[in-house]
N, C-alpha and C positions, 0 to 999 in steps of 0.2 A: 691309614688301613685309606684306598683307594674308596673314594665314593662311584657308583656305578651310576648309571641313567634311570636304570630302576631305582634307583635310593635317592637319588633328583627328583624324578617324578613323583613319587609318594610324598614326597616335603611338599613338591608344590601343591600339591593338592591339598596337603592338610591344614599347610600355610591359607589356601582360599578358602577353605573352608571355614580355616578360625575368622578369620578376619571380615565373611559377612556375617559368622553368626556374633562378632562383637561390635560392627554396625547395626543389629538389629537390636542388642542389646541396649546400645548406646540411643537409639532412638524409642525407645520402651519408659530407659531409666532419666533420660532429660531433657528430652526433644518436648516426651509425653507429657512429665512435670514441669514442663516452663511454662509450655502451652495448658495445663490443666485447670485455671479458671476460666479459657472460654470454654471448653468441655462442660454448658452450664444444663445439661439439659439428663431428664430420670432414665435411670435404666436397672431394671430390676424394681423400683420404687427409691432406688438412692440414687445423688447425684451422679454425672458418671465420671467428675476428676474420684470423687473418694471412693467408689468401685473399681477406677483402672491401675487407681495407690493400691488399694487394698489385696483387690481379689488380680486382677486382670497380670500386673506385673508375676506375679508367681508364678502364674500359668505362661506366662510369653521364657518364663527363666526355668520351667522343666518343659516349655518344648525346644527349648534352643539344647538343656542338654540330651534329652532324647536324641535330638536329630543328628545331636557331633556323635555322641553313641553309638548310632545307627551306623550311620557313614561310615568311621575309621573302622567300625565291624565289617562293611563292607568292602569300606577300602584293604584290610588287612587280607583278609579272606583274595582279594584282586589279585597281589602282593606276595602272597605266600606265605606271610609272616600272622597268621593268622593261628591265637592258643589255641592248645587242644580243647575239646568240652570232656 
């Protein structure tokens, strides 16, 4: 099967958003964790490092999933490969 230019563009856009979101994931998971001790101010009554590890990271992970799903749904519609409702 020969890949058309449309297939290549679809995968290029897919890989771009995946790379960006993986970069955000890396920053939240490893960079924020590494510098957590330096974040020693209170946020809603808790140390910010604790809040970021316990709550903030989970919120960002859910946002990453939501952004990816929304982007891919729009991309599927743009290239005519969306699932029927």
